[in-house]
C-alpha positions as CSV (number, residue, x, y, z in Angstrom):
1,M,-14.5,-14.6,-34.6
2,N,-14.9,-11.4,-32.6
3,A,-17.2,-13.2,-30.2
4,K,-14.7,-15.9,-29.7
5,N,-11.9,-13.4,-29.0
6,T,-14.1,-11.6,-26.6
7,L,-14.8,-14.8,-24.7
8,N,-11.1,-15.7,-24.6
9,N,-10.3,-12.2,-23.3
10,D,-12.9,-12.5,-20.5
11,L,-11.1,-15.7,-19.4
12,I,-7.6,-14.2,-19.2
13,S,-8.3,-10.6,-18.3
14,V,-11.1,-8.8,-16.5
15,Q,-13.0,-5.8,-17.8
16,L,-14.2,-2.9,-15.6
17,R,-17.8,-3.4,-16.9
18,T,-17.7,-7.0,-15.6
19,L,-16.7,-5.9,-12.1
20,I,-19.3,-3.2,-12.1
21,N,-22.0,-5.7,-13.1
22,L,-21.2,-7.8,-10.1
23,A,-23.0,-5.1,-7.9
24,K,-26.3,-6.9,-8.5
25,P,-25.3,-10.4,-7.4
26,A,-23.3,-8.9,-4.5
27,S,-26.5,-7.4,-3.1
28,Q,-27.7,-10.9,-2.6
29,L,-24.7,-11.9,-0.4
30,K,-25.0,-11.7,3.3
31,L,-21.5,-11.6,4.6
32,K,-22.4,-9.7,7.8
33,K,-23.7,-12.5,9.9
34,S,-23.2,-15.8,8.1
35,S,-19.6,-16.2,7.1
36,I,-17.7,-14.8,10.1
37,R,-18.1,-15.5,13.8
38,S,-18.1,-12.9,16.5
39,R,-17.7,-12.0,20.2
40,Q,-18.6,-8.4,19.6
41,N,-21.7,-6.4,18.9
42,G,-22.1,-4.8,15.5
43,G,-22.9,-5.7,11.9
44,Y,-20.1,-8.2,11.3
45,V,-19.8,-11.5,13.2
46,S,-16.1,-12.2,13.7
47,P,-13.5,-12.4,16.4
48,S,-13.2,-9.0,18.1
49,K,-9.8,-7.6,17.3
50,G,-10.2,-3.9,17.7
51,R,-12.2,-1.1,19.2
52,G,-14.2,-0.1,16.1
53,M,-13.2,3.4,17.4
54,E,-11.2,6.2,16.0
55,F,-8.7,8.2,18.1
56,D,-10.0,11.6,19.0
57,E,-7.8,13.2,21.6
58,S,-5.9,12.7,24.9
59,R,-6.9,14.0,28.3
60,L,-5.7,13.6,31.9
61,Y,-6.2,10.2,33.4
62,Q,-9.3,9.8,35.6
63,P,-10.0,7.0,38.1
64,G,-11.7,4.2,36.3
65,D,-10.1,4.7,32.9
66,D,-8.9,1.6,31.2
67,I,-5.1,1.4,31.7
68,R,-4.8,0.0,28.1
69,S,-5.9,3.4,26.9
70,I,-3.1,5.3,28.5
71,D,-1.3,7.6,26.0
72,W,2.3,6.8,26.9
73,R,3.8,9.3,24.6
74,V,1.9,12.3,26.0
75,T,2.4,10.9,29.5
76,A,6.2,10.8,29.0
77,R,6.2,14.3,27.5
78,T,4.1,16.0,30.1
79,G,5.0,13.9,33.2
80,K,1.3,13.5,33.9
81,T,-0.8,10.4,33.0
82,H,-3.0,10.9,30.0
83,T,-5.7,8.7,28.5
84,K,-6.6,8.3,24.8
85,I,-10.2,9.2,24.0
86,Y,-11.9,7.4,21.1
87,R,-15.0,8.2,19.1
88,E,-17.1,5.6,17.4
89,E,-16.7,4.9,13.8
90,R,-20.0,4.9,11.9
91,E,-18.6,2.5,9.2
92,R,-16.2,-0.3,9.6
93,P,-13.1,-0.2,7.4
94,V,-13.0,-3.1,4.9
95,F,-9.6,-3.7,3.4
96,I,-9.3,-6.0,0.4
97,S,-5.8,-7.2,-0.6
98,V,-5.6,-8.5,-4.2
99,D,-2.6,-10.5,-5.5
100,D,-1.9,-9.8,-9.2
101,R,1.6,-11.3,-9.5
102,P,2.5,-13.1,-12.7
103,A,1.7,-16.6,-11.2
104,M,-1.9,-15.4,-10.8
105,H,-2.2,-15.0,-14.6
106,F,-2.6,-18.7,-15.1
107,A,-5.2,-21.4,-15.4
108,T,-5.7,-24.7,-17.2
109,R,-9.4,-24.4,-17.0
110,G,-12.0,-21.9,-16.1
111,V,-10.6,-18.3,-15.8
112,F,-7.2,-17.0,-14.9
113,K,-6.6,-16.9,-11.1
114,S,-6.2,-13.1,-11.5
115,V,-9.6,-12.8,-13.1
116,Q,-11.2,-14.9,-10.3
117,A,-9.4,-12.8,-7.6
118,A,-10.7,-9.6,-9.2
119,K,-14.2,-10.9,-9.3
120,I,-14.1,-12.0,-5.6
121,A,-12.7,-8.6,-4.7
122,A,-15.4,-6.8,-6.6
123,L,-18.1,-8.9,-4.9
124,L,-16.7,-8.1,-1.5
125,A,-16.4,-4.4,-2.2
126,W,-19.9,-4.1,-3.5
127,T,-21.2,-6.1,-0.5
128,A,-19.3,-3.9,1.9
129,Q,-20.7,-0.8,0.2
130,E,-24.2,-2.2,0.5
131,H,-23.7,-2.6,4.2
132,G,-22.5,1.0,4.6
133,D,-18.9,0.2,5.3
134,R,-15.8,2.0,4.1
135,I,-13.9,0.2,1.3
136,G,-10.2,0.3,0.7
137,G,-7.5,-2.1,-0.3
138,Q,-4.2,-3.2,-1.7
139,I,-3.3,-4.3,-5.2
140,Y,0.2,-5.7,-5.9
141,T,2.2,-7.3,-8.6
142,D,5.8,-8.4,-8.6
143,L,6.9,-4.8,-9.3
144,F,4.2,-2.6,-7.9
145,C,2.1,-2.2,-4.8
146,Q,-0.7,0.4,-4.2
147,E,-2.8,0.9,-1.1
148,I,-6.1,2.6,-1.2
149,K,-7.4,4.4,1.9
150,P,-10.9,3.1,3.0
151,Q,-13.7,5.5,2.0
152,N,-17.4,5.1,1.8
153,G,-19.8,5.3,-1.1
154,K,-20.0,4.0,-4.6
155,H,-17.2,6.2,-5.8
156,A,-14.8,4.3,-3.4
157,V,-15.8,1.0,-4.9
158,L,-15.3,2.3,-8.5
159,H,-11.9,3.7,-7.5
160,F,-10.9,0.4,-6.0
161,L,-12.1,-1.5,-9.1
162,N,-10.2,0.9,-11.4
163,T,-7.0,0.2,-9.5
164,I,-7.4,-3.5,-10.0
165,I,-7.8,-3.1,-13.7
166,K,-4.9,-0.7,-14.1
167,T,-2.0,-2.6,-12.7
168,D,0.4,-1.6,-15.4
169,S,1.7,1.4,-13.5
170,I,5.4,2.4,-13.4
171,P,7.3,-0.2,-11.5
172,Q,8.2,0.9,-7.9
173,T,10.1,-1.9,-6.4
174,E,10.3,-5.7,-6.3
175,M,7.4,-7.1,-4.4
176,N,6.7,-10.5,-3.0
177,L,4.0,-11.9,-0.6
178,E,6.1,-11.3,2.5
179,Q,6.6,-7.6,1.6
180,A,2.9,-7.2,0.6
181,L,1.8,-8.5,4.0
182,A,4.3,-6.3,5.8
183,R,2.8,-3.2,4.0
184,L,-0.7,-4.5,4.8
185,N,0.1,-4.4,8.5
186,Q,1.3,-0.8,8.1
187,H,-1.8,0.4,6.3
188,T,-4.7,-1.4,8.0
189,R,-6.1,0.1,11.2
190,P,-7.1,-1.9,14.3
191,G,-10.6,-3.2,14.1
192,S,-10.7,-3.5,10.2
193,L,-12.1,-6.4,8.3
194,V,-9.3,-7.6,6.0
195,Y,-9.7,-9.9,3.1
196,I,-6.6,-11.3,1.5
197,I,-7.1,-12.9,-1.9
198,S,-4.1,-14.7,-3.3
199,D,-2.6,-18.1,-4.3
200,F,-0.2,-17.5,-1.5
201,R,2.9,-18.5,-3.5
202,G,6.0,-17.6,-1.5
203,L,4.3,-18.2,1.9
204,N,7.2,-18.5,4.4
205,H,7.8,-18.1,8.1
206,K,8.1,-14.3,7.9
207,S,4.9,-13.9,5.9
208,E,3.1,-16.2,8.4
209,N,4.3,-13.9,11.2
210,H,2.9,-10.9,9.3
211,L,-0.5,-12.7,9.2
212,V,-0.3,-13.5,12.9
213,K,0.4,-9.8,13.7
214,L,-2.4,-8.7,11.4
215,A,-4.9,-11.1,13.0
216,R,-4.2,-9.8,16.5
217,H,-5.7,-6.4,15.6
218,C,-8.0,-7.1,12.7
219,D,-10.5,-9.6,11.5
220,V,-8.8,-11.5,8.7
221,V,-10.3,-13.7,6.0
222,L,-7.9,-15.6,3.7
223,I,-9.2,-16.7,0.3
224,Q,-6.8,-19.0,-1.7
225,V,-7.4,-18.9,-5.4
226,Y,-6.0,-22.0,-7.2
227,D,-6.1,-24.0,-10.4
228,A,-6.8,-27.7,-10.4
229,L,-3.4,-28.4,-11.9
230,E,-1.7,-27.0,-8.8
231,S,-3.3,-29.5,-6.5
232,Q,-2.9,-32.5,-8.8
233,L,-1.0,-32.9,-12.0
234,P,-2.7,-34.8,-14.9
235,K,-2.1,-38.4,-15.8
236,K,1.3,-39.5,-17.1
237,G,2.4,-37.7,-20.2
238,R,4.3,-34.7,-21.5
239,Y,2.5,-31.4,-21.4
240,R,3.6,-28.1,-22.8
241,F,2.5,-24.9,-21.1
242,T,2.9,-21.4,-22.6
243,N,2.3,-17.8,-21.7
244,N,1.0,-17.3,-25.2
245,E,4.0,-15.2,-26.1
246,D,7.5,-16.5,-26.4
247,R,8.0,-18.7,-23.3
248,S,7.0,-22.3,-22.8
249,V,7.8,-25.2,-20.6
250,V,7.4,-29.0,-21.0
251,V,6.3,-31.0,-17.9
252,D,6.8,-34.7,-17.9
253,T,4.3,-36.2,-15.4
254,S,5.7,-39.7,-15.7
255,D,8.5,-38.4,-13.4
256,N,7.2,-39.6,-10.0
257,Q,9.7,-37.7,-8.0
258,F,8.8,-34.5,-9.8
259,I,5.0,-35.1,-9.3
260,H,5.6,-35.7,-5.6
261,S,7.7,-32.6,-5.1
262,Y,5.2,-30.4,-7.1
263,Q,2.1,-31.6,-5.2
264,K,4.0,-31.4,-1.9
265,L,4.6,-27.7,-2.4
266,F,0.8,-27.0,-2.8
267,Q,-0.1,-29.3,0.1
268,T,2.5,-27.7,2.4
269,R,1.2,-24.2,1.6
270,L,-2.4,-25.4,2.2
271,K,-1.6,-27.0,5.5
272,S,0.3,-23.8,6.6
273,L,-2.7,-21.6,5.8
274,Q,-5.1,-24.0,7.6
275,K,-2.8,-24.2,10.7
276,I,-2.4,-20.5,11.1
277,S,-6.1,-19.9,10.5
278,K,-7.1,-22.3,13.2
279,K,-4.5,-20.9,15.6
280,M,-5.5,-17.2,15.1
281,G,-9.2,-17.6,14.5
282,I,-8.9,-16.6,10.9
283,V,-11.5,-17.5,8.3
284,F,-10.0,-19.5,5.5
285,F,-11.5,-20.9,2.3
286,Q,-10.6,-21.8,-1.2
287,C,-11.9,-20.8,-4.6
288,S,-10.8,-22.7,-7.8
289,T,-10.6,-21.1,-11.2
290,T,-13.8,-23.0,-12.2
291,D,-15.9,-22.1,-9.2
292,D,-18.7,-19.5,-9.3
293,P,-17.3,-16.8,-6.9
294,V,-20.9,-15.8,-6.0
295,K,-21.7,-19.3,-4.8
296,V,-18.4,-19.6,-3.0
297,L,-19.0,-16.4,-1.0
298,R,-22.6,-17.3,-0.4
């Protein structure tokens, strides 16, 4: 009985030990040169969106300096043209955004979407650590959002994984996808590699604009986690869904209009993600609740 309960718990919630144990399979992943294309030198192969540099200081403009590096604030303040000087970053910031809203705590087969998202995030974090990059991220629910500044080392991964597990913090404010993406733009630095793991419910024109803005300065990878029921309802019949507490809903799949509207929502969201990814050179792929996340990333 205890073994059965443990198995069920692993399907609907993720344990820290599970995420830590993903370090070994993550070491076999090669995300540097296989998954993402590039027009820049360096470890990652992806569209070059940033300098991979960190601002150091401003100095007087010299002939031959790139005009794009002019520090307009200092120039305006001093009346003399100044140029921003950058120093190379030894590690690239990797920022992983994890959606943990209530809709992610759902599945009709496999594991909850939230569990799958946490596993994907852990695999990416361990792989980034293996490559010597700095790991940071964003975890958000419908009432909470926390950003973690990218740092290097195993302790940074463990801090990130602990934050994923402990999402029952004191509510801060109402949060939706649009607001989470807006915060993501504020906290990620140009040249970062940004993974966004979500079911992308609530995707609208404003949230798409946030993705466009983010993709102009960072390398972005979108990972849509979904349950099979979301893409296609079961055969005609009446089905009861419950949150295992006190709320339930009955779905009648013999209602053709309902089926059409339901599936259209998912397809519309999918097409929007594919369109914006193609337009901005964003990497996009899906992972279902029954997929092996290691194989999907590989």
